[in-house]
C-alpha positions, 0 to 999 in steps of 0.5 A, a space after each residue: 863405440 863412442 863410449 870406448 873411444 871416450 874411455 880410452 881418451 880419458 884413461 890416456 889423459 889420467 895417465 898423463 896427469 899422474 905422470 906429471 908432478 903436482 905443485 910442491 908444498 914446502 914446509 918450514 918454520 920461522 925458527 928453521 929459516 933463522 937457522 938456515 940464515 945462520 948456516 949461510 952466514 957461517 959458510 960465508 964467514 968461514 970462506 973469508 976466514 980460512 975455514 974458521 967457525 964464527 964464535 959470536 954474532 959479531 963475527 956474523 954481523 957482516 954476513 947476516 941481516 940482523 936488522 931484518 931478523 929483528 923486524 920480522 921477529 920483533 926480537 934481536 937475532 942473538 935472542 933467537 939463536 945462541 952462538 956456542 963460542 969456543 967450545 964446539 961440542 960434537 953432536 948427534 950420532 956422528 961425533 965429527 959434527 961440531 956445533 956452532 949455534 942453536 935455538 935459544 929455547 926448546 921448540 915444540 912443533 907439528 913436525 917432530 914428536 919430541 922437543 928439540 932445537 934447530 942447530 947449526 953445525 960444521 962437518 969435517 969437510 968444512 961445510 955448514 948445515 942446519 937441522 933439528 936435534 932432539 933436546 935430550 941428545 943436545 943436552 947430553 952433547 953439551 954436558 960432555 963439554 961442561 956447557 949449559 944452555 940457559 933455561 927457557 920456556 918451550 916455544 910452540 911453533 907452527 910450520 909455514 906451508 906454501 906452494 911454489 906458484 911456478 910448479 902450479 902453473 906448469 901443472 895446470 899447463 900439463 893438465 890442459 895439454 893432457 886434456 887436448 891430447 885426450 880430445 885429439 885422440 878421441 876425435 882421431 879414433 872416432 874418425 878412424 871408426 867412421 872411415 872403416 
């Protein structure tokens, strides 16, 4: 009888633990984070300039902490991401996405199967986004508007992996609560059996 009670309690605890979210692992790369910074800066620039896209790093200077980028990467921001300028080629499968900026060199990383670059683009609704784009499709889009990217060596980058400590703490709390609930259930079921 005690064995059955314990089994039911453990089963309930495992069911509760499986229903709670585990600590989330977020994967990014340093160059991907630069693309996000350019995206956010472009969004702020467009908001202050009637929806226009930034054309150069000078346009983004008031919105982007270029000095912080320089300190973290030991290189100026403009050497990491190229602004496209006046020719905004349409990219990808949706021809309405206008290219704003791209990584200065092709990147090989542990998340993508082919070479590519991080790009920043503007959608027709005026919002800016960043994403990974394969090198071949990017070169084809640029060739359509007679724009060439300077030759550069391939950069090999590893992903940053980090966990959100808040989610981990909430997961531990849920595990403790599940353990206490299982213990209370076991004690209750044992008391019911003895009372009979």
